[in-house]
Structures are given as C-alpha cells and as structure tokens.
N, CA, C and O atoms as CSV, one atom per row, in Angstrom:
chain,resi,resn,atom,element,x,y,z
A,1,MET,N,N,70.249,97.975,108.302
A,1,MET,CA,C,70.548,99.274,107.766
A,1,MET,C,C,70.990,100.196,108.881
A,1,MET,O,O,70.538,100.088,110.021
A,2,ARG,N,N,71.858,101.079,108.539
A,2,ARG,CA,C,72.319,102.039,109.526
A,2,ARG,C,C,71.468,103.292,109.419
A,2,ARG,O,O,71.545,104.019,108.429
A,3,CYS,N,N,70.684,103.536,110.403
A,3,CYS,CA,C,69.852,104.735,110.415
A,3,CYS,C,C,69.517,105.080,111.851
A,3,CYS,O,O,69.719,104.271,112.757
A,4,ARG,N,N,69.020,106.249,112.050
A,4,ARG,CA,C,68.592,106.643,113.388
A,4,ARG,C,C,67.121,106.986,113.315
A,4,ARG,O,O,66.616,107.392,112.268
A,5,MET,N,N,66.451,106.825,114.407
A,5,MET,CA,C,65.016,107.064,114.455
A,5,MET,C,C,64.760,108.430,115.082
A,5,MET,O,O,65.220,108.703,116.191
A,6,ASP,N,N,64.039,109.275,114.385
A,6,ASP,CA,C,63.610,110.556,114.936
A,6,ASP,C,C,62.147,110.463,115.289
A,6,ASP,O,O,61.355,109.869,114.556
A,7,PHE,N,N,61.792,111.047,116.407
A,7,PHE,CA,C,60.411,111.038,116.841
A,7,PHE,C,C,59.836,112.435,116.663
A,7,PHE,O,O,60.429,113.427,117.086
A,8,ASP,N,N,58.693,112.491,116.043
A,8,ASP,CA,C,57.997,113.747,115.866
A,8,ASP,C,C,57.271,114.054,117.176
A,8,ASP,O,O,56.482,113.241,117.657
A,9,GLU,N,N,57.538,115.216,117.743
A,9,GLU,CA,C,56.952,115.538,119.048
A,9,GLU,C,C,55.451,115.791,118.948
A,9,GLU,O,O,54.722,115.564,119.913
A,10,GLU,N,N,54.981,116.257,117.796
A,10,GLU,CA,C,53.554,116.552,117.656
A,10,GLU,C,C,52.735,115.270,117.603
A,10,GLU,O,O,51.750,115.138,118.330
A,11,ASP,N,N,53.118,114.343,116.770
A,11,ASP,CA,C,52.473,113.033,116.753
A,11,ASP,C,C,53.567,111.984,116.893
A,11,ASP,O,O,54.686,112.175,116.416
A,12,ASP,N,N,53.250,110.918,117.525
A,12,ASP,CA,C,54.254,109.936,117.912
A,12,ASP,C,C,54.639,108.985,116.787
A,12,ASP,O,O,54.985,107.835,117.056
A,13,ASP,N,N,54.589,109.428,115.549
A,13,ASP,CA,C,54.999,108.590,114.420
A,13,ASP,C,C,56.522,108.579,114.326
A,13,ASP,O,O,57.191,109.595,114.514
A,14,LYS,N,N,57.030,107.414,114.034
A,14,LYS,CA,C,58.472,107.289,113.861
A,14,LYS,C,C,58.825,107.632,112.415
A,14,LYS,O,O,58.158,107.197,111.476
A,15,LYS,N,N,59.868,108.407,112.260
A,15,LYS,CA,C,60.360,108.745,110.924
A,15,LYS,C,C,61.758,108.183,110.782
A,15,LYS,O,O,62.597,108.337,111.669
A,16,ARG,N,N,61.992,107.548,109.689
A,16,ARG,CA,C,63.303,106.961,109.441
A,16,ARG,C,C,64.155,107.975,108.691
A,16,ARG,O,O,63.804,108.399,107.590
A,17,VAL,N,N,65.266,108.358,109.287
A,17,VAL,CA,C,66.165,109.333,108.689
A,17,VAL,C,C,67.529,108.672,108.548
A,17,VAL,O,O,68.129,108.246,109.535
A,18,THR,N,N,68.008,108.591,107.322
A,18,THR,CA,C,69.312,108.000,107.070
A,18,THR,C,C,70.367,109.093,107.130
A,18,THR,O,O,70.210,110.165,106.546
A,19,HIS,N,N,71.412,108.808,107.828
A,19,HIS,CA,C,72.494,109.770,107.955
A,19,HIS,C,C,73.166,109.929,106.599
A,19,HIS,O,O,73.476,108.924,105.960
A,20,PRO,N,N,73.406,111.170,106.128
A,20,PRO,CA,C,73.944,111.366,104.766
A,20,PRO,C,C,75.305,110.728,104.548
A,20,PRO,O,O,75.589,110.267,103.442
A,21,SER,N,N,76.153,110.686,105.562
A,21,SER,CA,C,77.487,110.124,105.357
A,21,SER,C,C,77.453,108.605,105.237
A,21,SER,O,O,78.430,108.013,104.778
A,22,LEU,N,N,76.358,107.954,105.636
A,22,LEU,CA,C,76.251,106.505,105.570
A,22,LEU,C,C,75.503,106.025,104.346
A,22,LEU,O,O,75.270,104.824,104.208
A,23,ARG,N,N,75.119,106.922,103.454
A,23,ARG,CA,C,74.296,106.546,102.312
A,23,ARG,C,C,74.999,105.541,101.405
A,23,ARG,O,O,74.370,104.574,100.976
A,24,ILE,N,N,76.282,105.736,101.101
A,24,ILE,CA,C,77.014,104.818,100.241
A,24,ILE,C,C,77.426,103.579,101.036
A,24,ILE,O,O,77.443,102.475,100.489
A,25,GLN,N,N,77.752,103.743,102.295
A,25,GLN,CA,C,78.217,102.631,103.096
A,25,GLN,C,C,77.124,101.616,103.378
A,25,GLN,O,O,77.418,100.435,103.567
A,26,GLU,N,N,75.868,102.047,103.410
A,26,GLU,CA,C,74.823,101.094,103.748
A,26,GLU,C,C,74.510,100.135,102.610
A,26,GLU,O,O,73.743,99.190,102.797
A,27,SER,N,N,75.092,100.360,101.427
A,27,SER,CA,C,74.816,99.463,100.320
A,27,SER,C,C,75.609,98.160,100.434
A,27,SER,O,O,75.205,97.151,99.856
A,28,ALA,N,N,76.712,98.156,101.154
A,28,ALA,CA,C,77.496,96.933,101.344
A,28,ALA,C,C,77.717,96.730,102.837
A,28,ALA,O,O,78.312,97.574,103.507
A,29,SER,N,N,77.238,95.618,103.344
A,29,SER,CA,C,77.386,95.354,104.768
A,29,SER,C,C,78.763,94.761,105.060
A,29,SER,O,O,79.534,94.463,104.149
A,30,ARG,N,N,79.044,94.602,106.315
A,30,ARG,CA,C,80.325,94.044,106.725
A,30,ARG,C,C,80.441,92.583,106.278
A,30,ARG,O,O,81.522,92.136,105.895
A,31,GLY,N,N,79.347,91.852,106.327
A,31,GLY,CA,C,79.361,90.458,105.875
A,31,GLY,C,C,79.611,90.333,104.388
A,31,GLY,O,O,80.321,89.430,103.947
A,32,GLU,N,N,79.029,91.240,103.609
A,32,GLU,CA,C,79.262,91.220,102.162
A,32,GLU,C,C,80.715,91.550,101.839
A,32,GLU,O,O,81.299,90.962,100.929
A,33,LEU,N,N,81.293,92.481,102.576
A,33,LEU,CA,C,82.691,92.824,102.361
A,33,LEU,C,C,83.590,91.647,102.728
A,33,LEU,O,O,84.553,91.352,102.019
A,34,THR,N,N,83.280,90.983,103.822
A,34,THR,CA,C,84.056,89.807,104.217
A,34,THR,C,C,83.933,88.705,103.176
A,34,THR,O,O,84.921,88.046,102.851
A,35,GLY,N,N,82.737,88.501,102.654
A,35,GLY,CA,C,82.538,87.501,101.610
A,35,GLY,C,C,83.312,87.825,100.346
A,35,GLY,O,O,83.849,86.929,99.694
A,36,ALA,N,N,83.370,89.104,99.998
A,36,ALA,CA,C,84.130,89.504,98.808
A,36,ALA,C,C,85.624,89.266,99.011
A,36,ALA,O,O,86.316,88.849,98.082
A,37,ILE,N,N,86.120,89.526,100.205
A,37,ILE,CA,C,87.543,89.287,100.479
A,37,ILE,C,C,87.851,87.793,100.415
A,37,ILE,O,O,88.862,87.387,99.841
A,38,LEU,N,N,86.980,86.980,101.003
A,38,LEU,CA,C,87.181,85.524,100.945
A,38,LEU,C,C,87.086,85.004,99.515
A,38,LEU,O,O,87.839,84.111,99.129
A,39,ALA,N,N,86.163,85.557,98.726
A,39,ALA,CA,C,86.055,85.146,97.329
A,39,ALA,C,C,87.311,85.524,96.549
A,39,ALA,O,O,87.733,84.784,95.661
A,40,GLY,N,N,87.911,86.667,96.872
A,40,GLY,CA,C,89.164,87.054,96.232
A,40,GLY,C,C,90.290,86.103,96.573
A,40,GLY,O,O,91.102,85.755,95.716
A,41,ILE,N,N,90.339,85.677,97.848
A,41,ILE,CA,C,91.364,84.712,98.257
A,41,ILE,C,C,91.137,83.368,97.568
A,41,ILE,O,O,92.090,82.726,97.126
A,42,ILE,N,N,89.885,82.946,97.478
A,42,ILE,CA,C,89.565,81.684,96.798
A,42,ILE,C,C,89.886,81.768,95.311
A,42,ILE,O,O,90.336,80.790,94.713
A,43,LEU,N,N,89.654,82.941,94.712
A,43,LEU,CA,C,90.004,83.126,93.301
A,43,LEU,C,C,91.509,82.996,93.099
A,43,LEU,O,O,91.957,82.357,92.147
A,44,LEU,N,N,92.290,83.600,93.993
A,44,LEU,CA,C,93.750,83.466,93.890
A,44,LEU,C,C,94.187,82.020,94.090
A,44,LEU,O,O,95.102,81.549,93.416
A,45,TYR,N,N,93.542,81.320,95.007
A,45,TYR,CA,C,93.855,79.900,95.206
A,45,TYR,C,C,93.523,79.096,93.944
A,45,TYR,O,O,94.306,78.244,93.524
A,46,GLY,N,N,92.373,79.367,93.351
A,46,GLY,CA,C,91.987,78.667,92.131
A,46,GLY,C,C,92.942,78.938,90.986
A,46,GLY,O,O,93.210,78.052,90.174
A,47,LEU,N,N,93.456,80.154,90.917
A,47,LEU,CA,C,94.414,80.482,89.857
A,47,LEU,C,C,95.749,79.778,90.071
A,47,LEU,O,O,96.366,79.306,89.116
A,48,THR,N,N,96.199,79.707,91.338
A,48,THR,CA,C,97.485,79.048,91.587
A,48,THR,C,C,97.390,77.538,91.410
A,48,THR,O,O,98.364,76.906,91.001
A,49,GLU,N,N,96.239,76.952,91.710
A,49,GLU,CA,C,96.057,75.502,91.564
A,49,GLU,C,C,95.511,75.116,90.192
A,49,GLU,O,O,95.345,73.931,89.901
A,50,LYS,N,N,95.235,76.093,89.362
A,50,LYS,CA,C,94.694,75.885,88.012
A,50,LYS,C,C,93.382,75.105,88.035
A,50,LYS,O,O,93.169,74.191,87.239
A,51,ASP,N,N,92.507,75.489,88.971
A,51,ASP,CA,C,91.184,74.870,89.099
A,51,ASP,C,C,90.166,75.850,88.506
A,51,ASP,O,O,89.792,76.836,89.141
A,52,ILE,N,N,89.733,75.564,87.292
A,52,ILE,CA,C,88.878,76.482,86.542
A,52,ILE,C,C,87.509,76.648,87.195
A,52,ILE,O,O,86.970,77.754,87.226
A,53,SER,N,N,86.945,75.569,87.712
A,53,SER,CA,C,85.605,75.670,88.298
A,53,SER,C,C,85.607,76.555,89.549
A,53,SER,O,O,84.662,77.313,89.766
A,54,VAL,N,N,86.638,76.469,90.357
A,54,VAL,CA,C,86.736,77.336,91.542
A,54,VAL,C,C,86.916,78.789,91.108
A,54,VAL,O,O,86.347,79.695,91.717
A,55,CYS,N,N,87.697,79.010,90.067
A,55,CYS,CA,C,87.881,80.373,89.546
A,55,CYS,C,C,86.557,80.942,89.045
A,55,CYS,O,O,86.235,82.099,89.316
A,56,PHE,N,N,85.796,80.139,88.320
A,56,PHE,CA,C,84.497,80.595,87.821
A,56,PHE,C,C,83.554,80.938,88.970
A,56,PHE,O,O,82.868,81.960,88.935
A,57,LEU,N,N,83.523,80.080,89.986
A,57,LEU,CA,C,82.624,80.299,91.112
A,57,LEU,C,C,83.004,81.565,91.879
A,57,LEU,O,O,82.131,82.363,92.219
A,58,ALA,N,N,84.300,81.758,92.155
A,58,ALA,CA,C,84.740,82.952,92.878
A,58,ALA,C,C,84.534,84.210,92.037
A,58,ALA,O,O,84.149,85.253,92.565
A,59,ALA,N,N,84.788,84.118,90.740
A,59,ALA,CA,C,84.581,85.276,89.862
A,59,ALA,C,C,83.104,85.644,89.789
A,59,ALA,O,O,82.758,86.824,89.746
A,60,ALA,N,N,82.233,84.636,89.774
A,60,ALA,CA,C,80.796,84.908,89.750
A,60,ALA,C,C,80.372,85.651,91.005
A,60,ALA,O,O,79.589,86.598,90.934
A,61,PHE,N,N,80.885,85.226,92.156
A,61,PHE,CA,C,80.528,85.910,93.400
A,61,PHE,C,C,81.082,87.326,93.440
A,61,PHE,O,O,80.396,88.244,93.890
A,62,LEU,N,N,82.312,87.516,92.978
A,62,LEU,CA,C,82.896,88.864,92.970
A,62,LEU,C,C,82.136,89.793,92.030
A,62,LEU,O,O,81.930,90.964,92.351
A,63,LEU,N,N,81.721,89.288,90.882
A,63,LEU,CA,C,80.926,90.112,89.974
A,63,LEU,C,C,79.561,90.425,90.567
A,63,LEU,O,O,79.024,91.513,90.359
A,64,TRP,N,N,79.001,89.473,91.306
A,64,TRP,CA,C,77.718,89.718,91.973
A,64,TRP,C,C,77.868,90.837,93.012
A,64,TRP,O,O,76.969,91.661,93.174
A,65,GLN,N,N,78.992,90.862,93.702
A,65,GLN,CA,C,79.226,91.912,94.690
A,65,GLN,C,C,79.480,93.268,94.026
A,65,GLN,O,O,79.250,94.305,94.647
A,66,MET,N,N,79.943,93.276,92.800
A,66,MET,CA,C,80.167,94.532,92.085
A,66,MET,C,C,78.863,95.225,91.732
A,66,MET,O,O,78.864,96.411,91.404
A,67,ARG,N,N,77.735,94.494,91.794
A,67,ARG,CA,C,76.441,95.115,91.516
A,67,ARG,C,C,76.150,96.236,92.509
A,67,ARG,O,O,75.384,97.149,92.204
A,68,VAL,N,N,76.753,96.172,93.690
A,68,VAL,CA,C,76.529,97.188,94.713
A,68,VAL,C,C,77.068,98.542,94.249
A,68,VAL,O,O,76.525,99.587,94.609
A,69,LEU,N,N,78.120,98.519,93.464
A,69,LEU,CA,C,78.748,99.764,93.024
A,69,LEU,C,C,77.943,100.503,91.962
A,69,LEU,O,O,78.278,101.640,91.626
A,70,THR,N,N,76.898,99.893,91.427
A,70,THR,CA,C,76.128,100.549,90.379
A,70,THR,C,C,75.273,101.693,90.905
A,70,THR,O,O,74.725,102.459,90.113
A,71,VAL,N,N,75.145,101.829,92.227
A,71,VAL,CA,C,74.383,102.957,92.765
A,71,VAL,C,C,75.092,104.280,92.498
A,71,VAL,O,O,74.479,105.342,92.598
A,72,LEU,N,N,76.372,104.223,92.162
A,72,LEU,CA,C,77.131,105.433,91.886
A,72,LEU,C,C,76.914,105.959,90.470
A,72,LEU,O,O,77.329,107.074,90.152
A,73,LEU,N,N,76.266,105.162,89.619
A,73,LEU,CA,C,76.057,105.542,88.221
A,73,LEU,C,C,74.676,106.157,88.020
A,73,LEU,O,O,73.848,106.180,88.930
A,74,LYS,N,N,74.451,106.649,86.821
A,74,LYS,CA,C,73.126,107.160,86.467
A,74,LYS,C,C,72.130,106.001,86.467
A,74,LYS,O,O,72.516,104.866,86.187
A,75,PRO,N,N,70.860,106.259,86.773
A,75,PRO,CA,C,69.890,105.161,86.925
A,75,PRO,C,C,69.744,104.257,85.699
A,75,PRO,O,O,69.688,103.036,85.847
A,76,ARG,N,N,69.681,104.822,84.502
A,76,ARG,CA,C,69.499,103.978,83.312
A,76,ARG,C,C,70.737,103.136,83.043
A,76,ARG,O,O,70.625,101.957,82.708
A,77,LEU,N,N,71.917,103.732,83.188
A,77,LEU,CA,C,73.164,103.002,82.993
A,77,LEU,C,C,73.341,101.963,84.092
A,77,LEU,O,O,73.809,100.856,83.826
A,78,ALA,N,N,72.974,102.304,85.318
A,78,ALA,CA,C,73.082,101.364,86.433
A,78,ALA,C,C,72.180,100.159,86.210
A,78,ALA,O,O,72.573,99.030,86.503
A,79,PHE,N,N,70.979,100.385,85.695
A,79,PHE,CA,C,70.050,99.287,85.417
A,79,PHE,C,C,70.631,98.337,84.378
A,79,PHE,O,O,70.558,97.117,84.530
A,80,PHE,N,N,71.214,98.908,83.312
A,80,PHE,CA,C,71.811,98.095,82.258
A,80,PHE,C,C,72.991,97.291,82.786
A,80,PHE,O,O,73.083,96.091,82.532
A,81,ILE,N,N,73.887,97.934,83.514
A,81,ILE,CA,C,75.082,97.253,84.026
A,81,ILE,C,C,74.703,96.205,85.062
A,81,ILE,O,O,75.299,95.128,85.099
A,82,ARG,N,N,73.713,96.509,85.910
A,82,ARG,CA,C,73.273,95.546,86.917
A,82,ARG,C,C,72.722,94.286,86.254
A,82,ARG,O,O,73.021,93.174,86.688
A,83,ASN,N,N,71.929,94.454,85.216
A,83,ASN,CA,C,71.386,93.298,84.504
A,83,ASN,C,C,72.479,92.520,83.768
A,83,ASN,O,O,72.443,91.291,83.719
A,84,MET,N,N,73.448,93.235,83.199
A,84,MET,CA,C,74.547,92.576,82.507
A,84,MET,C,C,75.387,91.759,83.497
A,84,MET,O,O,75.738,90.614,83.213
A,85,LEU,N,N,75.708,92.342,84.652
A,85,LEU,CA,C,76.470,91.617,85.660
A,85,LEU,C,C,75.704,90.402,86.177
A,85,LEU,O,O,76.297,89.357,86.448
A,86,GLN,N,N,74.395,90.541,86.311
A,86,GLN,CA,C,73.583,89.419,86.770
A,86,GLN,C,C,73.633,88.274,85.767
A,86,GLN,O,O,73.760,87.114,86.161
A,87,GLY,N,N,73.537,88.580,84.486
A,87,GLY,CA,C,73.615,87.543,83.461
A,87,GLY,C,C,74.967,86.859,83.432
A,87,GLY,O,O,75.040,85.638,83.295
A,88,ILE,N,N,76.037,87.628,83.559
A,88,ILE,CA,C,77.376,87.043,83.575
A,88,ILE,C,C,77.555,86.161,84.800
A,88,ILE,O,O,78.142,85.082,84.712
A,89,CYS,N,N,77.052,86.616,85.945
A,89,CYS,CA,C,77.182,85.838,87.186
A,89,CYS,C,C,76.448,84.508,87.086
A,89,CYS,O,O,76.976,83.471,87.487
A,90,ILE,N,N,75.253,84.537,86.560
A,90,ILE,CA,C,74.476,83.303,86.438
A,90,ILE,C,C,75.156,82.338,85.474
A,90,ILE,O,O,75.212,81.137,85.737
A,91,SER,N,N,75.668,82.850,84.366
A,91,SER,CA,C,76.333,81.959,83.410
A,91,SER,C,C,77.641,81.402,83.977
A,91,SER,O,O,77.963,80.239,83.736
A,92,LEU,N,N,78.398,82.207,84.723
A,92,LEU,CA,C,79.618,81.691,85.345
A,92,LEU,C,C,79.303,80.649,86.405
A,92,LEU,O,O,80.022,79.657,86.527
A,93,PHE,N,N,78.243,80.857,87.170
A,93,PHE,CA,C,77.862,79.903,88.209
A,93,PHE,C,C,77.441,78.564,87.595
A,93,PHE,O,O,77.852,77.501,88.059
A,94,ILE,N,N,76.626,78.632,86.559
A,94,ILE,CA,C,76.198,77.392,85.881
A,94,ILE,C,C,77.397,76.706,85.232
A,94,ILE,O,O,77.500,75.479,85.259
A,95,GLY,N,N,78.303,77.490,84.649
A,95,GLY,CA,C,79.516,76.924,84.061
A,95,GLY,C,C,80.398,76.258,85.104
A,95,GLY,O,O,80.994,75.215,84.835
A,96,ALA,N,N,80.489,76.848,86.298
A,96,ALA,CA,C,81.293,76.239,87.364
A,96,ALA,C,C,80.679,74.916,87.804
A,96,ALA,O,O,81.402,73.952,88.054
A,97,ILE,N,N,79.367,74.859,87.900
A,97,ILE,CA,C,78.723,73.608,88.291
A,97,ILE,C,C,78.925,72.539,87.224
A,97,ILE,O,O,79.178,71.379,87.550
A,98,LEU,N,N,78.817,72.918,85.952
A,98,LEU,CA,C,79.021,71.944,84.865
A,98,LEU,C,C,80.467,71.460,84.804
A,98,LEU,O,O,80.716,70.298,84.484
A,99,LEU,N,N,81.422,72.340,85.109
A,99,LEU,CA,C,82.827,71.931,85.083
A,99,LEU,C,C,83.197,70.999,86.230
A,99,LEU,O,O,84.164,70.244,86.129
A,100,MET,N,N,82.440,71.046,87.311
A,100,MET,CA,C,82.734,70.159,88.445
A,100,MET,C,C,82.406,68.717,88.126
A,100,MET,O,O,82.983,67.810,88.726
A,101,PHE,N,N,81.486,68.480,87.189
A,101,PHE,CA,C,81.082,67.101,86.882
A,101,PHE,C,C,81.836,66.552,85.719
A,101,PHE,O,O,81.619,65.404,85.329
C-alpha cells in the first residue's frame, strides 16, 4: 500500500495516514494493471484464433479485475455488483476448464 508514516511526538505510536490523492490508485497495483493488460492481449489472441476456452479464461480474469472499480459506487450497489462479478468470473473459469477437455 502506498502510505506514509507519521509519528506522534507525544507518544511514539505510529499512525498510518494515507495520502488523499492515492486513495483510488491504491486499489489497483502495478502488477494487477499489468495482468489486466496481458489478459486483454490474450483475449484478443483468443478471438483471432477462435479459441473459446482462452477467451473465457481471459474474460474471467478481466471481469475479476473490474471488481476493483466498485469502490467508486455506493456501498450497497458495490456489494451487489462485486458479488455478481465474482459469480460470473467463477462460472467463466469453470467453463474454460471444461472446454479444454
């Protein structure tokens, strides 16, 4: 996480203070962004080669990464959408594994 540590001069307890401009950025790390870009490239490859199982697998990962964007919504709506995306991701992943065999 991106944060800075402030020290209280009165007592030596560490307080974790998150910088306000990094609040949205800390929800997706650089590795997650790289993984999403690679999944997009793999999805395009699967579409050009007409490989349905690869498309399902890449789409499942991209939808899983979209769960990060739900922090921008209201809490109740975000909870519903996060659970819906999770269900779709799990079903696409299982479908991709079944299509490989």
